[in-house]
N, C-alpha and C positions, 0 to 999 in steps of 0.2 A: 703626219700624227698627231691625233687626237691626246690632249692628257686630261684624266680624269679631276676636273674644276673642281666639284663638291669636293671632292677629298682632299684635294691639296690644300686647299682654301680653308679648309675645318683643320687640318693638320697645321698648315703655318699660322692659325690665328690660334692654335691652342699654344704652340712654342713661345707667343709674343706675350700670353697672359700667366703660362706659365710660371716664370718666375716669383709674380706677384702673389700668386694664388699658394704656391710654398710656400711662402715669408707669411702670408696671412694666417695660412693654417698651424705654422709652427707656433704664434706666437698666440692663438688660439689654446694650443696645449699647453703652452706654458702657462697662458690664464688658469686654465682650466685645473692645471697641477696646483697651482699658488691658491686657488680658494678653496681647493679641497684641503689642502695642507694647513691654511689658516682657520677652516672651518674645525679640522681635528682641533689644534690648540684651543680652541673657543669652546667644544665641546668638553676638554679637558680643566678647563677652567670654571667652567658652568658645574661642574661636578665637583671638584674642591668649593666652591662657595654653597653648594647643597648642601654641601656635609657641614661648611661649618653652621649654615643655618639650623642643622640640628641641634645644636650650641645655643645658638644664641634666640632663637623662637621664644616667644610671651612661654613661659611655663616650663620653660627648659633649662638644663645645671650640665655642665660638664663634669661636676660633682655627680658618681653614679652613688646608689644605696642598696644594700641588702636587706631583706625581710623575713624574719623566721616567727614562728609560734609555735607554744608548744605539743598545740594540737592541732590538726586539721580539722578536726570535725565540727567543731561550733563557729568558727569566725575565718574569716576571710578579709585580704586587704588591698587595698590598691593605691598608692603610695605615687606623687609627683616629684620628679628631677629635683632634687636640692633641699629633701625634707629632714629636718633636724634629728638627730638622735632622739630615740623613745623606746622606753624598757615600761612598761604596762601590763598588768595584769586584769582580766576582763571575764565577768560572770555572767552567761548569758540568764536573765529570770525569764524573759516569753520572746515568742516571736508576733512580728506584728500578722494581722490577718484580717482578711476583708469580711464581709458580713454577709450572711446568705439566712435568706428564709424559702420555705419550701412549703407546699400545700398540695393535696390530692387533687386531682382533675376526676371529674363524675364520668370520662369516657376514656377511651385510648387511642381515639380516633384524633388528630391533633386538625381534621376537617370537621368535627362536629360544634357546634353551635356552644360557647362558653355562656354569654348573655346576652341580652337583647335589651339593654336601659343600662340606667345607671351611669353612676362615676367610680374611678377606680383613682386614691390618692396616695402621694409618696411623702414622707416628712422626713426633709433629712437637712442636716446643717440647720435646722432652727425654722426651716421654710419647710409648706406645705405647697405640693402641685398636686394639681387634679385635673382628670381628663376624662370627656365624654367616653364613655365603652364606644355609644354607636358610631362617634368620628373614626372608630375603626374597619368599619362596615366597608372595604375595599371593592367587594362586589355588587354593592347596593343593591344585598339580597332580605334587607331588616333584620339581618340579627349578625351576630359577631363570632367567628369560629375560634378557635386556641391559637391556631396557625393566625389568623388575621391582628387577635389580641397583643400577639409576641410581637411580631412586626413593625405594630404601629407604638407599641410600649419603646420597643428600643430605640425607635426613630425620636420619640418623644423624651426619653431620656439618655440620650448618646453620650458620652463620657462619663458617665455617674453611674448608672446600676443598669444590670444585663440580664434578661429575662430569656430562660432558656424552658424547650420541653423536653421532658425527658421521659423514657421509655423503657419500663423491665419488667420481664415476665408478666407481660400483659396490660401492666399497671402503667400510668400515664400521670405524673406529676407538673408541678409546674414552680420550677425556680428562678430566683431573685436573687442576685451578686451582686455585690458594688463594685466598680472596677477598681478602686484605691483599696487599700488597707490602712489602719489606722483606726481610732476610735470615732476621728469626725466623718469618716464616711457609714460610719451607721446609718439605720433609717427605719421607719414605721410605717409599714401598709395599712390602709384601710379600704373599705367599700362600702355605699350604703345598700341599704334596703332591696331598692329596685335593682340592684343587678344579681342578689340571690347567693352573692360572694361574703356579704359582711359578716357573719361569723365567723365562717371558714378562716377565712384573710385575718381578721384578728387576733384568731386564737393561733394561729400560725406565726403572726408578727410578735405575738407575746412570747413563744417559744423559739428562736431563731435555729436556724441549723448549727449556725456557726456565728457568733457575736463579734463584730470587730474591736481589735485591741491592736494599741500599739506595742512596738518592740519597748522588749527595757533590760536596758545592762547596768550591772554594779560593776562601779571601777578597784580594784584592790582587793575584794573578795567578797562573796554570795552579801553582804552587808555593809558593803561600800556604799562609796557614793551612786546612786541612781541617776540613768539619764533615759532619757524616751524619745521616742523617731516614730512619725507614723508609718514609716515603711520601713523594711527590714534592713536599709541601708543607712549608717549615722554618717552623712558624708561633713568631711572637714572634722571629724574628732579632735585631730588636731591637724595644724595646717599644713596641707596637703597632704592629707591619709583620709581616706572612706574605710570605715568597716563597716561589712556586712555580716550580719547573725544566720548561720546556717540550723544551727538548731541551740533548742535550750537546753541547758543544765540541769541536771536533778539535785535539788537541796545535798550539800554534803559533797557535792564533787569539788573540787580545784578549782579555781580561775584560770583561763589561758595564758599565758603569758607571749607578751608580743615586743619584740625586740626589731628594732631600726637602727641601723648605724650604715656610714659611710662605707664604700667598698674602694677599697684603694686599689684593687685588683681589676677591679670591672672600670673602674675610672683609667688607668691605663690602657686597658684595652678598645676604651672608647677614644682614648687621645690617638691610640695608633692607627685609628681608622683615619682622623687627620691626616696624619703624617703619610701614611699608603697615599691618601688623593693627592698630597703634594708632592709625592714623589712620583706619582701617574704624569702628573700635569709637566714637573719638569724633564722626564725623559720624553716626553712626547715633542717638549720642544727643543731639547738634546739633537735628538736625530731628526727633525726636520730642517735644524741649521747647521748641523756636522759640517766641516768645509772641506771635509773626503780625503781617502788618502788610499796608499794599495790596499787597503785591507776592507776598505768603507765607502759606500757610495756618497755622492755629496748631494746632502740636503735641498731640498725644495727651496727652502728660505734663507740659504747659507748664505747669502749676498743681503739679507735682509737685516739691518741692524735691529729694526724697532723690535721686531719679535725677540731677537735674541738678549733683551735690553728687558724683557718681562721678566726672564729667569732671574737677573741681578736684580730688577727692583724688589720681586717676592724675596729674595736672600735678605736683603733690608730689612724686608718686615720680620724676621725671625732676629734678627741680629739689632734691631733695635733695643733700647733700652723702657723698660717698661716701669715707671715709679721708683728708677735707684733698683730693678731685678732684671736681669738679662737671661733668655730662655736656656742658655747653657747652664745656668745654675740648677735648672729644673731636668739638667738630662735631654735636654734638647738641642743638637749640633748639625751644622750642616758641612759637609766634605766638602773635597777639593773638587769633585765632581757637581757639585750643585745639590745631592741629597740631603733630605734630613733625616737624621735618626733619632732614637728615645731610647735612652738608659733607663730602664724601669725600676732599677735598685736606687740609682740618682733622684729619682722622680718623688719615688715612694719617701726617701729619708728626708728630701726638702720640701714635701708637703709639709710635714709637721710642724714647719715654721714660716712656711711661706703662704699668704692668703691666694693659690694659684687661682682659684674659682674667678676671683676679683679681676687677677692682673691677663685670664684669658678672655671673660665675658663681661669686665664692667667698661663703664664708659673709658674711653681711650684705649682697650686693652688693645690685646694679640689680635682676638677674630674682629674687631671692629676696625683695626686697622687693614687686616685683610680685606673684607668688606668691600672698604671705601678703594683698595686698591683693584680687585678686580671687576668691582663698577668701571673702573676707567677705562678698562679692555673690552666688558663686553655687554654695556649696557646698550639696550635696543636702539636707543636713538644717538646716542652721544660717545659709545664704545669705541677706540681706536681700531678694534679690529673690526666691528662691522662699518667703519668709515673705510677702511681699506678692500673690504669685499664689496663694495658700493662703488669703490674708483675701481677694482679689478673689471666689476658686472658693468660700467661704463665705457670701459676700453673694451672688452667684447665687443660691447655693441656697435661701438664704432666701424672695428674690422669687419663684422659680417653686413656692415652699411659697405663698408668697401669691397667685400666679396660680391657683394648684390651688385654693385657698379661695374666689377666685370666681368660680368654677363653681358653690360650694356659695349662694355670694351671689346670684347670678346664680337659681337656682333658686328659692329663695325670694321675690327679687321676682318672676319671673316667674309660680310658684303665687299670690302675691295679688295680682297685676292679673290673672290671669285669671280669679278668683274674681269679682275687683270690677265686670271687661265682662260676664263672665255673668251676676250678679246685674241689673247695667244690663240686658241683652236680656231677662232674664225682664220685669222691671218693663216697659221698652216695649213688651213683648207683654201683659201684663197690661191698660194703659192703651188700647193697640189695642182690647182686644175691651171695655173699658168705652166707648170711643167710637165703636164699631158698636151700639151698644143706642140712640143718639141721633140714628143715621144713619135717615132716613125713605127 
């Protein structure tokens, strides 16, 4: 009786390597779970670091401000974090405008000839620039159309003056407008006799459609100290405050009152975002390192003391002394579970006597201490969590190599068993032949 040598060899070889395969796959599963868990901790800590960065990056501040104006018709404000308190009256005397000159064309079709020769000049900012009109002859037809002239002009004066063809009710005009506002953007146009446009251009330039002017505001009231700006935005009118004029006041109007002050409620809300981000990181660590009980599963990183210690190290930053002040004096306290809470009433009361801005964002302050601590965990090259992930990945690679080696071991076992069972079948056949000799 012959056996299925191939099937039996496969079965026996599989049984030989199965314990190793199970052990390796279990290790891979554990490594994957740990890697995923550490990445969750890392993500939560990165989120905390990003939240802190919103207060420590250049131009930022923990202190929030509120801005109000007595009217929204005349001015708008843009403020930077940490702006000092301001109470100011502003009267808008005039808006800034660009310079515009327009003259009538002798045709209604942009493709009609504008001129066949001559030069066209622009004087702006004390300098005169002239262009040869024939240089605009893009199709080399021997004359220049309105469309060709406008295209060529805009190429030559890009960034300073823009020419546009305007058609309305059967008439066409050529409009020139400065790209910028303010007196310095004004310009004068002229053309020589050869162009045939000398008189028309000179007359239009002398009577601009709109004369360039600076924005002017008066501080205090209509007759107060005057300030000018070449645009409608007065940048850094006060340190950290940009004022944009929206409309000119009429003589006799009341000035617009501007009030900028610290907004303690907004500051508390902003600090609460930090608290929430901190607690999210703590919760992630707690869930992944919990020892387990009848009511809760054991955390993937329960045996990882390094991860557990992160929560303790972060709480030490909260409990530290900062220039003689501790955060509980500002209403920030750690509970028995490691969660951080903020008592807004305590904070608002203490903020009147404690320089919390320096305490949190200054050199050696709370946020700097947090950034230093967090970098030791999540720094790309030297962070402890990244090193842990690298170690796990290296271990994973070794196990995968071992699994690959099992294929070779399986083949060895399989070939050995196949030879044995094949030999067994051969012996069985020989015995069957011998026994046939004795059959009557």
